[in-house]
N, C-alpha and C positions, 0 to 999 in steps of 0.2 A: 560288527557290532551291538548289533538290537540283542545277538545272542548272550552276549556279558550282562547285558542289562537282565532280563526277564532270567540267571543263575545266581546273580546277585540279588533280585527278590522274594527269587524260589531260595535261598541263605536266612535274608532276615526272616521269613516267616516261617521259616522253621525254628531257628531260634524265638519267633514270640511263642512257638505253641511253647516250647522251652517253659517260658517262662510263665505261659496260662498253666498251665502242669502244673508244677512246681510250687503254682501260690496256692491249685487248691487242693492239691494230693499228699505233698512232703516223701513222696515214694520214689524210688530208683529204678524202678523196676514199669510200674505206669510213667516214666517220666522217659524210658528208654521205648517200648510201646509206644507214645505222645509223637517221638521221631519222628519213628519207622513209617506210622501213619499217620501225618501232621496235618495231610487237606484233610484227611476224615475225622480228626480230632477238632482243626478247626471250627468244621460244619456243624461237626456236633455240640461242643460248646456253644456256638450263636444261635442252635436251635434251644437247648433247652435256655435262655439265658444267662449264662455267666456271663457276656461278654456286654452286658445290653445296660443302661443308666451311668457309660460315662466309663462302667470297670475296664473294660479295651483299651483305654487308656490309664487308669489309676494305676494296674497290674506294671507296667514296667516302670512307672514312675515311682515305685515302690522298691527296686532293685536301686535304685538310685540314690536315696534320702539318706 
């Protein structure tokens, strides 16, 4: 059961990295690269500040409005 929980989290974070990538880039090539290397991509986005000041929750909400 513990393995299933981690795989669901892995999938959700991968989809989140796609949302962030598309929000900032609008490029299919960058989208594919960010999905392959999504852990590094999310760390990069955190370090440069694209997910600060509430953007971490604004980006997913922008897809559902």
